[in-house]
Backbone of each chain as ProteinMPNN parsed JSONL, in Angstrom:
{"seq_chain_A": "MITVEFLGPIGIAPMAMAVATFDELSEQLMKSEEIAFWLPVCAVAINDTLIHDRSTPLCDGDRVSLLPPVCGG", "coords_chain_A": {"N_chain_A": [[-10.342, 21.461, -14.69], [-10.204, 18.25, -13.147], [-8.614, 15.031, -12.744], [-9.945, 11.913, -11.918], [-8.914, 8.954, -10.482], [-9.235, 5.432, -10.053], [-8.091, 3.174, -7.915], [-6.438, -0.084, -7.625], [-8.675, -2.715, -6.923], [-11.028, -1.502, -7.83], [-11.614, -0.98, -10.503], [-12.556, 0.865, -12.442], [-12.459, 3.101, -15.138], [-10.301, 6.025, -15.416], [-11.653, 9.326, -14.756], [-12.507, 12.535, -16.035], [-13.272, 15.543, -14.385], [-15.168, 18.5, -13.703], [-14.763, 20.0, -11.066], [-14.303, 21.751, -7.949], [-14.154, 21.46, -5.265], [-14.154, 19.209, -2.405], [-16.739, 18.623, -1.634], [-18.232, 19.033, -3.97], [-17.031, 17.118, -5.572], [-17.665, 14.778, -4.17], [-20.45, 14.786, -4.433], [-20.727, 14.426, -7.195], [-19.523, 11.905, -7.55], [-21.147, 10.288, -6.017], [-23.319, 9.931, -7.584], [-22.999, 7.714, -9.099], [-23.85, 4.461, -8.577], [-22.133, 2.316, -8.451], [-19.656, 3.507, -7.866], [-20.313, 4.827, -5.491], [-20.58, 2.738, -3.706], [-17.96, 2.206, -3.01], [-17.017, 4.495, -1.723], [-17.256, 4.867, 1.19], [-15.138, 3.356, 2.191], [-12.831, 4.145, 1.027], [-9.672, 5.772, 0.948], [-8.322, 9.004, 0.092], [-6.216, 10.542, -2.246], [-4.397, 13.38, -3.378], [-2.596, 14.047, -6.157], [-0.85, 11.989, -5.399], [-0.523, 12.362, -2.658], [-1.793, 11.651, 0.491], [-4.959, 12.766, 1.674], [-6.475, 14.344, 4.422], [-8.102, 16.333, 5.158], [-11.12, 17.611, 4.464], [-11.658, 20.1, 3.495], [-9.696, 20.751, 1.757], [-8.685, 22.348, -1.191], [-9.476, 21.663, -4.647], [-7.489, 21.723, -7.477], [-7.052, 22.96, -10.83], [-6.017, 20.493, -13.042], [-5.262, 18.696, -11.094], [-4.694, 15.36, -9.896], [-6.748, 13.088, -8.616], [-6.869, 10.377, -6.451], [-8.564, 7.408, -5.621], [-8.304, 5.191, -3.0], [-8.854, 1.981, -2.218], [-9.467, -0.413, 0.539], [-6.471, -1.911, 1.854], [-4.036, -4.586, 1.565], [-1.182, -5.708, 1.835], [1.625, -8.0, 1.501]], "CA_chain_A": [[-10.676, 20.038, -14.689], [-9.349, 17.306, -12.44], [-8.774, 13.64, -13.145], [-10.172, 11.001, -10.793], [-8.537, 7.578, -10.823], [-9.78, 4.447, -9.11], [-6.957, 2.251, -7.83], [-6.615, -1.455, -7.17], [-9.756, -3.566, -7.421], [-12.268, -0.797, -8.176], [-11.834, -1.38, -11.884], [-13.271, 1.875, -13.221], [-11.495, 3.925, -15.883], [-10.198, 7.396, -14.912], [-12.676, 10.268, -15.224], [-12.238, 13.971, -15.927], [-14.414, 16.199, -13.747], [-15.055, 19.943, -13.475], [-15.148, 20.275, -9.678], [-13.263, 22.527, -7.271], [-14.169, 21.162, -3.833], [-14.486, 17.825, -2.062], [-18.192, 18.484, -1.621], [-18.679, 18.862, -5.359], [-16.531, 15.821, -6.044], [-18.465, 13.745, -3.529], [-21.776, 14.778, -5.057], [-20.616, 13.829, -8.535], [-19.204, 10.475, -7.459], [-22.285, 9.571, -5.416], [-24.341, 9.675, -8.613], [-22.781, 6.363, -9.606], [-24.045, 3.461, -7.525], [-20.923, 1.499, -8.399], [-18.621, 4.26, -7.152], [-20.805, 5.123, -4.135], [-20.288, 1.558, -2.885], [-16.577, 2.223, -2.536], [-16.609, 5.741, -1.055], [-17.042, 4.811, 2.658], [-13.925, 2.623, 2.584], [-11.688, 4.624, 0.251], [-8.883, 6.961, 1.249], [-8.208, 9.878, -1.079], [-4.933, 11.241, -2.42], [-4.269, 14.342, -4.469], [-1.236, 13.985, -6.712], [-0.134, 10.96, -4.634], [-0.421, 12.696, -1.238], [-3.057, 11.373, 1.171], [-5.651, 13.957, 2.166], [-7.315, 14.073, 5.594], [-8.911, 17.529, 5.404], [-12.102, 17.713, 3.379], [-11.696, 21.464, 2.959], [-8.589, 20.919, 0.8], [-9.226, 22.711, -2.512], [-9.052, 20.907, -5.835], [-6.977, 22.688, -8.457], [-7.032, 22.516, -12.226], [-4.901, 19.589, -13.334], [-5.02, 17.73, -10.005], [-5.05, 13.943, -10.075], [-7.326, 12.582, -7.366], [-6.877, 8.909, -6.455], [-9.334, 6.71, -4.581], [-7.556, 4.002, -2.593], [-9.679, 1.067, -1.413], [-8.725, -1.095, 1.616], [-5.204, -2.498, 1.398], [-3.565, -5.799, 2.227], [0.054, -6.212, 1.254], [2.303, -9.072, 2.22]], "C_chain_A": [[-9.688, 19.259, -13.824], [-9.556, 15.915, -13.054], [-8.958, 12.804, -11.887], [-9.808, 9.599, -11.249], [-8.916, 6.65, -9.678], [-8.787, 3.289, -9.033], [-7.378, 0.846, -7.415], [-7.836, -2.116, -7.773], [-10.987, -2.816, -7.913], [-12.623, -1.02, -9.643], [-12.662, -0.417, -12.712], [-12.227, 2.765, -13.89], [-11.442, 5.335, -15.293], [-11.247, 8.31, -15.547], [-12.158, 11.693, -15.096], [-13.472, 14.644, -15.355], [-14.127, 17.69, -13.542], [-15.582, 20.257, -12.083], [-13.981, 20.979, -8.985], [-13.18, 22.228, -5.776], [-14.458, 19.673, -3.617], [-15.999, 17.61, -2.051], [-18.726, 18.254, -3.03], [-18.247, 17.499, -5.902], [-17.368, 14.687, -5.47], [-19.842, 13.639, -4.181], [-21.742, 14.119, -6.427], [-20.411, 12.314, -8.452], [-20.386, 9.67, -6.916], [-23.382, 9.267, -6.441], [-24.194, 8.287, -9.217], [-22.911, 5.367, -8.456], [-22.791, 2.612, -7.341], [-19.809, 2.203, -7.62], [-19.049, 4.517, -5.711], [-20.538, 3.96, -3.182], [-18.908, 1.656, -2.246], [-16.25, 3.418, -1.633], [-16.399, 5.608, 0.458], [-15.732, 4.155, 3.073], [-12.685, 3.118, 1.849], [-11.015, 5.833, 0.896], [-8.699, 7.741, -0.053], [-6.839, 10.546, -1.085], [-5.074, 12.251, -3.547], [-2.811, 14.34, -4.906], [-0.322, 13.133, -5.824], [0.145, 11.338, -3.182], [-1.778, 12.466, -0.579], [-3.639, 12.64, 1.775], [-6.557, 13.566, 3.338], [-8.279, 15.224, 5.875], [-9.839, 17.749, 4.203], [-12.197, 19.125, 2.808], [-10.545, 21.735, 1.986], [-9.153, 21.262, -0.578], [-8.703, 21.789, -3.61], [-8.673, 21.91, -6.918], [-6.957, 22.077, -9.856], [-5.788, 21.652, -12.473], [-4.609, 18.581, -12.24], [-5.432, 16.323, -10.427], [-5.487, 13.416, -8.714], [-7.421, 11.061, -7.465], [-7.739, 8.393, -5.321], [-8.65, 5.388, -4.287], [-8.434, 3.114, -1.719], [-8.835, 0.366, -0.351], [-7.569, -1.929, 1.083], [-4.878, -3.77, 2.17], [-2.32, -6.307, 1.515], [0.555, -7.425, 2.02], [1.826, -10.463, 1.85]], "O_chain_A": [[-8.498, 19.57, -13.778], [-10.523, 15.664, -13.773], [-8.225, 12.962, -10.911], [-10.312, 9.109, -12.259], [-8.916, 7.032, -8.508], [-8.658, 2.513, -9.98], [-8.487, 0.613, -6.934], [-8.024, -2.09, -8.989], [-11.926, -3.458, -8.383], [-13.788, -1.225, -9.984], [-13.398, -0.846, -13.6], [-11.229, 3.135, -13.272], [-12.431, 5.799, -14.726], [-11.669, 8.115, -16.687], [-11.445, 12.013, -14.145], [-14.592, 14.359, -15.779], [-13.0, 18.086, -13.247], [-16.711, 20.724, -11.932], [-12.825, 20.826, -9.38], [-12.258, 22.679, -5.098], [-14.937, 18.977, -4.513], [-16.481, 16.537, -2.417], [-19.569, 17.385, -3.251], [-19.003, 16.824, -6.6], [-17.737, 13.752, -6.181], [-20.334, 12.542, -4.445], [-22.632, 13.342, -6.772], [-21.038, 11.546, -9.181], [-20.599, 8.521, -7.303], [-24.263, 8.444, -6.192], [-25.144, 7.745, -9.78], [-22.162, 5.431, -7.481], [-22.436, 2.239, -6.223], [-19.109, 1.582, -6.82], [-18.223, 4.434, -4.801], [-20.298, 4.169, -1.993], [-18.706, 1.249, -1.102], [-15.298, 3.354, -0.855], [-15.444, 6.184, 0.979], [-15.261, 4.372, 4.189], [-11.599, 2.567, 2.03], [-11.674, 6.78, 1.328], [-8.894, 7.211, -1.147], [-6.368, 11.048, -0.064], [-5.77, 12.015, -4.534], [-1.91, 14.601, -4.109], [0.817, 13.504, -5.538], [0.971, 10.696, -2.533], [-2.79, 13.009, -1.021], [-2.917, 13.477, 2.317], [-7.305, 12.592, 3.262], [-9.164, 15.109, 6.723], [-9.394, 18.033, 3.09], [-12.767, 19.315, 1.733], [-10.437, 22.839, 1.45], [-10.013, 20.541, -1.084], [-7.62, 21.216, -3.498], [-9.436, 22.823, -7.235], [-6.86, 20.863, -10.033], [-4.666, 22.042, -12.15], [-3.784, 17.69, -12.437], [-6.372, 16.126, -11.196], [-4.687, 13.315, -7.784], [-7.975, 10.521, -8.422], [-7.657, 8.881, -4.194], [-8.437, 4.569, -5.18], [-8.726, 3.476, -0.579], [-7.615, 0.527, -0.334], [-7.659, -2.559, 0.03], [-5.375, -3.997, 3.273], [-2.392, -7.222, 0.695], [-0.009, -7.822, 3.04], [2.324, -11.451, 2.392]]}, "seq_chain_B": "MLRIVEGPLHSESIYTYWYARYSSHNYGAYITFTGIVRAEKGVDALSFDIHEPMLRAWFDAWQSRAATEGAIVLMAHSNGDVPIHECSYIAAVLSQNRKVALKMIDEFVEDFKANAPIWKYDVKENKRIYAMDRSTPIEGAGILSTGRANE", "coords_chain_B": {"N_chain_B": [[16.119, 0.829, 0.993], [13.947, -0.195, -1.475], [12.419, -2.736, -3.185], [10.57, -3.748, -5.973], [9.18, -6.505, -7.417], [8.366, -8.423, -10.254], [6.213, -11.1, -9.933], [7.116, -14.053, -7.918], [9.324, -13.58, -5.06], [12.821, -14.103, -4.927], [13.928, -15.255, -2.273], [16.327, -16.059, -0.954], [18.407, -14.919, -2.48], [17.847, -12.252, -2.147], [18.087, -11.87, 0.666], [20.815, -12.506, 0.843], [22.015, -10.577, -0.768], [21.328, -8.185, 0.57], [22.59, -8.671, 3.017], [25.285, -8.808, 2.218], [25.589, -6.249, 1.255], [25.235, -4.601, 3.489], [26.595, -5.6, 5.706], [29.09, -4.644, 6.351], [28.596, -2.198, 7.394], [28.559, -1.722, 10.039], [26.299, -2.345, 11.518], [24.804, -4.088, 14.142], [22.661, -5.758, 14.244], [20.43, -7.586, 12.226], [17.376, -7.965, 11.208], [14.851, -9.889, 9.814], [11.658, -10.207, 8.185], [9.572, -12.511, 6.63], [7.151, -13.06, 4.193], [5.158, -15.726, 3.188], [3.255, -17.37, 0.755], [0.396, -19.024, 1.711], [-1.185, -22.262, 1.425], [-4.504, -22.303, 1.285], [-8.062, -22.237, 1.559], [-8.45, -23.092, -1.018], [-6.929, -21.615, -2.833], [-4.843, -20.916, -5.656], [-2.838, -19.174, -5.939], [-1.658, -15.974, -4.746], [-2.315, -12.602, -5.724], [-1.078, -9.379, -6.57], [-1.606, -5.837, -6.673], [0.14, -2.815, -7.016], [0.477, 0.558, -6.059], [2.861, 2.348, -7.092], [4.133, 5.013, -6.781], [3.03, 6.051, -4.358], [3.617, 4.002, -2.604], [6.388, 4.187, -2.536], [6.655, 6.71, -1.381], [5.512, 6.227, 1.128], [7.368, 4.34, 2.064], [9.734, 5.867, 2.055], [9.156, 7.704, 4.058], [9.186, 6.007, 6.248], [11.871, 5.292, 6.18], [13.086, 7.665, 6.915], [12.087, 7.892, 9.504], [13.272, 5.628, 10.668], [15.929, 6.403, 10.565], [16.163, 8.231, 12.606], [16.565, 6.656, 14.744], [18.948, 5.523, 14.267], [18.802, 3.421, 12.493], [18.077, 1.369, 9.569], [15.576, 0.609, 7.117], [14.478, -2.052, 5.023], [12.913, -3.362, 2.111], [11.164, -5.732, 0.12], [8.807, -6.525, -2.384], [6.325, -8.43, -4.074], [4.837, -7.913, -7.295], [1.891, -8.653, -9.145], [1.26, -12.162, -9.818], [1.761, -14.667, -7.276], [2.563, -17.877, -6.631], [1.301, -20.484, -4.382], [3.258, -21.261, -1.497], [5.403, -19.806, -2.255], [7.474, -16.848, -1.984], [6.32, -13.602, -1.147], [6.874, -11.243, 0.106], [9.306, -9.399, 1.809], [10.599, -7.898, 4.64], [12.957, -5.877, 6.357], [15.053, -4.825, 9.061], [17.898, -3.028, 9.953], [20.047, -2.36, 12.624], [21.998, -0.797, 15.262], [21.814, -2.268, 17.611], [19.988, -5.13, 18.908], [17.524, -4.558, 20.168], [16.347, -2.208, 19.164], [15.952, -2.986, 16.486], [14.286, -5.258, 16.715], [11.962, -4.18, 17.854], [11.296, -2.271, 15.915], [10.847, -3.767, 13.572], [8.435, -4.995, 14.04], [6.688, -2.761, 14.255], [7.058, -1.652, 11.737], [6.164, -3.658, 9.933], [3.497, -3.94, 10.77], [2.469, -1.372, 10.233], [2.866, -1.349, 7.529], [1.0, -3.328, 6.756], [-1.329, -1.966, 7.307], [-1.323, 0.443, 5.885], [0.243, 0.568, 3.504], [0.045, 1.074, 0.01], [-1.119, -1.387, -1.432], [-2.802, -3.98, -3.064], [-4.537, -7.008, -2.559], [-5.291, -10.141, -4.037], [-7.074, -13.22, -4.232], [-6.214, -16.005, -6.186], [-8.004, -18.138, -8.064], [-8.689, -20.804, -10.108], [-7.72, -19.352, -12.305], [-8.947, -16.898, -11.939], [-9.007, -13.635, -10.559], [-9.712, -12.631, -7.333], [-10.688, -10.096, -5.336], [-9.372, -9.61, -2.103], [-11.178, -8.551, -0.07], [-12.252, -8.953, 2.48], [-10.053, -9.361, 4.031], [-8.712, -7.051, 4.009], [-7.683, -3.682, 4.888], [-9.083, -0.531, 5.552], [-7.399, 2.449, 4.632], [-5.964, 4.839, 6.86], [-8.09, 7.558, 7.47], [-9.916, 6.969, 5.561], [-13.01, 7.212, 3.757], [-13.487, 9.874, 3.512], [-14.765, 11.055, 1.394], [-17.324, 10.206, 1.569], [-19.004, 11.327, 3.382], [-21.296, 13.949, 4.499], [-21.713, 17.407, 3.378], [-19.024, 19.672, 4.154], [-19.732, 21.817, 5.771], [-21.982, 21.079, 7.048]], "CA_chain_B": [[16.007, 0.165, -0.307], [12.646, -0.807, -1.765], [12.43, -3.452, -4.468], [9.31, -4.319, -6.443], [9.572, -7.586, -8.324], [7.245, -9.108, -10.913], [6.157, -12.511, -9.548], [7.671, -14.411, -6.598], [10.648, -13.098, -4.665], [13.864, -15.106, -4.668], [14.261, -14.756, -0.939], [17.725, -16.285, -0.571], [19.297, -13.957, -3.136], [17.605, -10.926, -1.557], [18.774, -11.864, 1.965], [22.263, -12.532, 0.648], [22.431, -9.279, -1.297], [21.234, -7.181, 1.635], [23.651, -8.951, 3.995], [26.576, -8.425, 1.632], [25.659, -4.805, 1.082], [25.2, -3.828, 4.731], [27.298, -6.22, 6.832], [30.274, -3.856, 6.7], [28.17, -0.853, 7.814], [28.636, -1.701, 11.506], [25.048, -2.667, 12.205], [24.961, -5.332, 14.886], [21.451, -6.582, 14.164], [19.77, -7.647, 10.907], [16.153, -8.719, 11.473], [13.995, -9.972, 8.628], [10.343, -10.843, 8.209], [9.289, -13.04, 5.295], [5.782, -13.508, 3.951], [5.083, -16.86, 2.257], [1.852, -17.612, 0.392], [-0.107, -20.296, 2.262], [-2.238, -23.01, 0.721], [-5.733, -22.293, 2.081], [-9.288, -21.823, 0.867], [-8.423, -23.495, -2.42], [-6.263, -20.665, -3.731], [-3.669, -21.373, -6.395], [-1.822, -18.128, -5.811], [-2.128, -14.626, -4.446], [-1.887, -11.643, -6.729], [-0.959, -8.057, -5.953], [-1.462, -4.572, -7.402], [0.885, -1.83, -6.219], [0.558, 1.935, -6.559], [4.279, 2.52, -6.746], [4.555, 6.32, -6.247], [2.66, 6.22, -2.946], [4.374, 3.031, -1.814], [7.736, 4.743, -2.333], [6.544, 7.817, -0.417], [5.315, 5.584, 2.44], [8.63, 3.729, 2.462], [10.71, 6.937, 2.346], [8.822, 8.253, 5.378], [9.697, 5.044, 7.224], [13.339, 5.363, 6.206], [13.426, 8.848, 7.717], [11.796, 7.561, 10.906], [14.299, 4.684, 11.122], [17.199, 7.119, 10.707], [16.202, 8.923, 13.902], [17.019, 5.681, 15.736], [20.189, 4.932, 13.783], [18.484, 2.165, 11.813], [17.547, 1.464, 8.216], [14.585, -0.408, 6.763], [14.585, -2.601, 3.67], [11.679, -4.078, 1.779], [10.925, -6.218, -1.236], [7.43, -7.005, -2.508], [5.927, -8.901, -5.4], [3.704, -7.402, -8.055], [1.381, -9.759, -9.94], [0.913, -13.44, -9.19], [2.746, -15.429, -6.495], [1.957, -19.172, -6.307], [1.43, -20.94, -2.99], [4.567, -21.702, -0.993], [6.453, -18.9, -2.728], [7.641, -15.65, -1.148], [5.755, -12.39, -1.744], [7.178, -10.03, 0.883], [10.39, -9.438, 2.795], [10.925, -6.635, 5.288], [14.126, -6.031, 7.211], [15.585, -3.667, 9.779], [19.268, -3.128, 10.469], [20.309, -1.34, 13.633], [23.214, -1.071, 16.017], [21.57, -3.346, 18.57], [18.803, -5.915, 18.574], [16.264, -4.062, 20.724], [15.763, -1.27, 18.201], [15.52, -3.706, 15.289], [13.151, -6.129, 17.04], [10.782, -3.327, 18.041], [10.957, -1.582, 14.672], [10.319, -4.676, 12.546], [7.022, -5.178, 14.35], [5.968, -1.536, 13.89], [7.181, -1.483, 10.284], [5.297, -4.628, 9.257], [2.096, -3.625, 11.083], [2.078, -0.174, 9.487], [2.794, -1.81, 6.135], [-0.278, -4.017, 6.536], [-2.451, -1.031, 7.454], [-1.267, 1.674, 5.092], [0.963, 0.514, 2.222], [-0.956, 0.979, -1.067], [-0.999, -2.664, -2.144], [-4.08, -4.693, -3.032], [-4.332, -8.457, -2.638], [-6.35, -10.937, -4.655], [-6.925, -14.671, -4.315], [-6.3, -16.525, -7.553], [-8.633, -19.459, -8.118], [-9.086, -21.167, -11.481], [-7.31, -18.239, -13.179], [-9.701, -15.679, -11.66], [-8.517, -12.818, -9.439], [-10.825, -12.242, -6.454], [-10.181, -9.123, -4.349], [-9.458, -10.109, -0.725], [-11.722, -7.407, 0.668], [-12.485, -9.298, 3.885], [-8.767, -9.362, 4.737], [-8.079, -5.762, 3.736], [-7.883, -2.649, 5.897], [-9.163, 0.836, 5.023], [-6.295, 3.335, 4.999], [-6.357, 5.885, 7.814], [-8.732, 8.689, 6.8], [-10.853, 6.497, 4.533], [-14.392, 7.667, 3.893], [-13.544, 11.34, 3.488], [-15.68, 11.493, 0.338], [-18.663, 9.61, 1.707], [-19.799, 12.067, 4.361], [-22.027, 15.106, 3.973], [-20.943, 18.618, 3.125], [-18.136, 20.03, 5.255], [-20.313, 22.814, 6.664], [-23.238, 20.584, 7.594]], "C_chain_B": [[14.649, -0.525, -0.422], [12.72, -1.455, -3.136], [11.027, -3.972, -4.764], [9.658, -5.288, -7.568], [8.315, -8.176, -8.966], [7.285, -10.589, -10.55], [6.845, -12.765, -8.225], [9.034, -13.79, -6.348], [11.592, -14.287, -4.506], [14.516, -14.718, -3.337], [15.74, -14.924, -0.6], [18.653, -15.248, -1.207], [19.096, -12.556, -2.556], [18.277, -10.825, -0.186], [20.281, -11.706, 1.775], [22.778, -11.186, 0.161], [22.402, -8.213, -0.203], [22.357, -7.399, 2.661], [24.996, -8.476, 3.464], [26.711, -6.91, 1.559], [25.846, -4.065, 2.411], [26.031, -4.412, 5.875], [28.535, -5.438, 7.249], [29.922, -2.467, 7.213], [28.068, -0.723, 9.336], [27.275, -1.761, 12.195], [25.236, -4.014, 12.905], [23.782, -6.281, 14.76], [20.833, -6.456, 12.774], [18.573, -8.568, 11.083], [15.303, -8.722, 10.207], [12.642, -10.585, 8.968], [10.037, -11.283, 6.779], [7.84, -13.499, 5.217], [5.771, -14.579, 2.866], [3.611, -17.15, 1.996], [1.435, -19.001, 0.884], [-1.109, -20.962, 1.318], [-3.455, -23.04, 1.639], [-6.877, -21.819, 1.204], [-9.242, -22.126, -0.631], [-7.735, -22.533, -3.36], [-5.075, -21.33, -4.418], [-2.495, -20.416, -6.2], [-2.477, -16.911, -5.17], [-1.631, -13.723, -5.568], [-1.945, -10.247, -6.118], [-0.945, -6.96, -7.015], [-0.757, -3.596, -6.472], [0.748, -0.462, -6.871], [1.939, 2.454, -6.161], [4.642, 3.913, -6.212], [4.227, 6.481, -4.76], [3.338, 5.183, -2.063], [5.776, 3.564, -1.539], [7.696, 5.893, -1.331], [6.365, 7.26, 0.997], [6.64, 5.015, 2.946], [9.66, 4.803, 2.829], [10.429, 7.571, 3.712], [9.321, 7.317, 6.479], [11.226, 5.103, 7.311], [13.796, 6.562, 7.047], [13.201, 8.581, 9.199], [12.867, 6.623, 11.463], [15.611, 5.407, 11.397], [17.3, 7.819, 12.059], [16.642, 7.978, 15.027], [18.277, 4.95, 15.258], [19.997, 3.622, 13.054], [18.153, 2.438, 10.347], [16.517, 0.353, 8.01], [14.801, -0.806, 5.307], [13.285, -3.339, 3.375], [11.7, -4.535, 0.333], [9.513, -6.772, -1.281], [7.151, -7.407, -3.943], [4.811, -8.046, -5.981], [3.212, -8.558, -8.94], [1.232, -11.034, -9.124], [2.093, -14.08, -8.447], [2.099, -16.753, -6.088], [2.136, -19.532, -4.835], [2.833, -21.492, -2.74], [5.728, -20.913, -1.595], [6.421, -17.63, -1.868], [7.11, -14.406, -1.874], [6.248, -11.106, -1.064], [8.351, -10.291, 1.822], [10.586, -8.026, 3.33], [12.133, -6.883, 6.189], [14.453, -4.711, 7.885], [17.013, -3.981, 10.174], [19.476, -2.004, 11.466], [21.548, -1.728, 14.428], [23.005, -2.209, 16.997], [20.197, -3.958, 18.334], [17.492, -5.282, 19.035], [15.571, -3.102, 19.758], [15.189, -2.032, 17.015], [14.296, -4.58, 15.57], [11.866, -5.323, 17.204], [10.336, -2.739, 16.694], [10.388, -2.536, 13.624], [8.832, -4.922, 12.782], [6.212, -3.957, 13.905], [5.939, -1.346, 12.372], [6.206, -2.408, 9.547], [3.825, -4.315, 9.534], [1.618, -2.391, 10.324], [1.978, -0.484, 7.994], [1.424, -2.441, 5.861], [-1.448, -3.03, 6.521], [-2.468, 0.075, 6.405], [-0.539, 1.6, 3.756], [-0.047, 0.287, 1.083], [-0.725, -0.234, -1.968], [-2.331, -3.394, -1.985], [-3.855, -6.166, -3.347], [-5.564, -9.144, -3.226], [-6.031, -12.423, -4.458], [-7.024, -15.057, -5.786], [-6.836, -17.948, -7.479], [-9.098, -19.703, -9.548], [-8.885, -19.986, -12.436], [-8.158, -16.98, -13.018], [-9.088, -14.962, -10.457], [-9.721, -12.336, -8.634], [-10.259, -11.352, -5.355], [-10.422, -9.63, -2.933], [-9.978, -9.008, 0.191], [-11.864, -7.715, 2.15], [-11.19, -9.33, 4.693], [-8.044, -8.026, 4.6], [-8.501, -4.721, 4.765], [-8.021, -1.28, 5.231], [-7.98, 1.678, 5.52], [-6.816, 4.42, 5.931], [-6.926, 7.098, 7.059], [-9.72, 8.276, 5.728], [-12.255, 7.006, 4.814], [-14.558, 9.165, 3.79], [-14.518, 11.854, 2.424], [-17.114, 10.999, 0.528], [-19.572, 10.389, 2.642], [-20.47, 13.269, 3.719], [-21.113, 16.301, 3.776], [-20.182, 19.052, 4.374], [-18.8, 20.968, 6.247], [-21.651, 22.373, 7.245], [-23.024, 20.016, 8.983]], "O_chain_B": [[14.266, -1.33, 0.427], [13.043, -0.801, -4.127], [10.381, -4.567, -3.901], [10.335, -4.934, -8.533], [7.314, -8.399, -8.285], [8.275, -11.266, -10.824], [7.133, -11.827, -7.481], [9.794, -13.51, -7.275], [11.2, -15.343, -4.009], [15.496, -13.974, -3.285], [16.344, -14.023, -0.02], [19.574, -14.755, -0.557], [20.039, -11.768, -2.479], [18.951, -9.838, 0.108], [20.932, -10.899, 2.44], [23.823, -10.706, 0.601], [23.343, -7.431, -0.068], [22.99, -6.446, 3.115], [25.756, -7.82, 4.175], [27.789, -6.355, 1.769], [26.523, -3.038, 2.467], [26.157, -3.774, 6.92], [28.983, -5.559, 8.389], [30.808, -1.645, 7.446], [27.553, 0.269, 9.85], [27.119, -1.285, 13.319], [25.766, -4.96, 12.32], [23.876, -7.455, 15.117], [20.73, -5.361, 12.223], [18.717, -9.791, 11.106], [15.068, -7.674, 9.606], [12.508, -11.369, 9.908], [10.222, -10.517, 5.834], [7.367, -14.238, 6.08], [6.299, -14.378, 1.772], [2.809, -17.171, 2.93], [2.039, -20.012, 0.524], [-1.78, -20.301, 0.526], [-3.443, -23.726, 2.661], [-6.677, -21.091, 0.231], [-9.93, -21.475, -1.418], [-7.93, -22.618, -4.572], [-4.397, -22.183, -3.845], [-1.33, -20.802, -6.287], [-3.702, -16.834, -5.066], [-0.664, -14.036, -6.262], [-2.772, -9.977, -5.247], [-0.367, -7.114, -8.091], [-1.034, -3.563, -5.273], [0.885, -0.331, -8.088], [2.147, 2.931, -5.046], [5.409, 3.992, -5.252], [5.045, 6.987, -3.992], [3.607, 5.452, -0.892], [6.294, 3.41, -0.433], [8.609, 6.034, -0.517], [6.979, 7.747, 1.947], [6.991, 5.186, 4.114], [10.38, 4.654, 3.817], [11.358, 7.931, 4.435], [9.816, 7.769, 7.512], [11.797, 4.979, 8.394], [14.77, 6.474, 7.793], [14.002, 8.979, 10.045], [13.32, 6.796, 12.595], [16.324, 5.072, 12.343], [18.395, 7.983, 12.597], [17.036, 8.417, 16.107], [18.625, 3.891, 15.78], [20.911, 2.8, 12.994], [17.974, 3.586, 9.94], [16.581, -0.699, 8.645], [15.244, -0.008, 4.481], [12.64, -3.871, 4.278], [12.182, -3.834, -0.556], [9.065, -7.416, -0.332], [7.663, -6.812, -4.892], [3.958, -7.528, -5.26], [4.017, -9.35, -9.429], [1.095, -10.993, -7.902], [3.237, -14.048, -8.9], [1.173, -16.754, -5.276], [2.987, -18.98, -4.137], [3.479, -22.081, -3.606], [6.889, -21.301, -1.464], [5.467, -17.382, -1.13], [7.404, -14.184, -3.049], [6.062, -10.011, -1.595], [8.374, -11.29, 2.541], [10.722, -7.075, 2.561], [12.302, -7.981, 6.719], [14.174, -3.633, 7.36], [17.305, -5.069, 10.669], [19.134, -0.851, 11.205], [22.077, -2.831, 14.29], [23.901, -3.027, 17.202], [19.353, -3.379, 17.649], [16.462, -5.443, 18.38], [14.358, -3.176, 19.56], [14.068, -1.759, 16.584], [13.374, -4.637, 14.756], [10.804, -5.741, 16.744], [9.146, -2.716, 16.381], [9.515, -2.136, 12.854], [8.06, -5.043, 11.831], [5.175, -4.099, 13.256], [4.928, -0.935, 11.802], [5.503, -1.97, 8.636], [2.994, -4.412, 8.631], [0.492, -2.363, 9.827], [1.12, 0.048, 7.291], [0.775, -2.129, 4.863], [-2.433, -3.233, 5.811], [-3.536, 0.59, 6.075], [-0.695, 2.505, 2.938], [-0.899, -0.595, 1.183], [-0.218, -0.128, -3.085], [-2.91, -3.418, -0.899], [-3.104, -6.528, -4.253], [-6.705, -8.776, -2.947], [-4.871, -12.831, -4.511], [-7.825, -14.496, -6.534], [-6.207, -18.84, -6.909], [-9.821, -18.888, -10.121], [-9.749, -19.667, -13.253], [-8.1, -16.086, -13.863], [-8.702, -15.59, -9.471], [-10.633, -11.713, -9.177], [-9.449, -11.797, -4.541], [-11.534, -10.033, -2.593], [-9.288, -8.587, 1.12], [-11.627, -6.846, 2.99], [-11.234, -9.325, 5.923], [-6.898, -7.889, 5.028], [-9.531, -4.856, 5.425], [-7.169, -0.9, 4.428], [-7.615, 1.617, 6.694], [-7.958, 4.864, 5.812], [-6.305, 7.597, 6.12], [-10.302, 9.128, 5.056], [-12.637, 7.205, 5.967], [-15.663, 9.677, 3.964], [-15.037, 12.963, 2.542], [-18.004, 11.333, -0.254], [-20.776, 10.14, 2.691], [-20.245, 13.57, 2.547], [-19.901, 16.22, 3.979], [-20.63, 18.831, 5.499], [-18.482, 20.935, 7.435], [-22.369, 23.168, 7.851], [-23.973, 19.548, 9.611]]}, "name": "protein", "num_of_chains": 2, "seq": "MITVEFLGPIGIAPMAMAVATFDELSEQLMKSEEIAFWLPVCAVAINDTLIHDRSTPLCDGDRVSLLPPVCGGMLRIVEGPLHSESIYTYWYARYSSHNYGAYITFTGIVRAEKGVDALSFDIHEPMLRAWFDAWQSRAATEGAIVLMAHSNGDVPIHECSYIAAVLSQNRKVALKMIDEFVEDFKANAPIWKYDVKENKRIYAMDRSTPIEGAGILSTGRANE"}
């Protein structure tokens, strides 16, 4: 199982998911219209490290974070 | 040094503390950038959410980059609400000479705006409204929205 957390303004509680790949994760998340809205603009981190390679495996216990567009300052 | 403060920053005390701490370290240039909340569009305040672990990782990477040019970077940022005309952000670079610091403060602040994991909201009538139209997707955004990797 992994945990998916939705940072900043997304406002959705963390979810536990039984997925092992980005493809599986994407398919699961796309089932929610509310989450699907955010996916095109969200970066993704695993255990607080940004991921740029969609083939990165997801391991049991991983914490996946969705980061929407930012604006500090 | 990265400081996260609840509410507005007390800019004078932060400048003074950084100056006192580093003025004897033989840096010849101390350049600061200060962000002040403007009164516009009827906002009462801005509000911020910070994902601290990734902000610290982003900042540490910048500190390593600055070290390669004999410089250091400093930053303070507010979490939560900051009323108009108060300070929400201070960035600084110290270096041996001005050219390095002047160039780096621009790069540091621009990368901060594009990639630091901080979210901004307008506060109007006690409601927080995400400033999506002023926000920037982090590099690599959309990785979960595309089709299967082998398609």
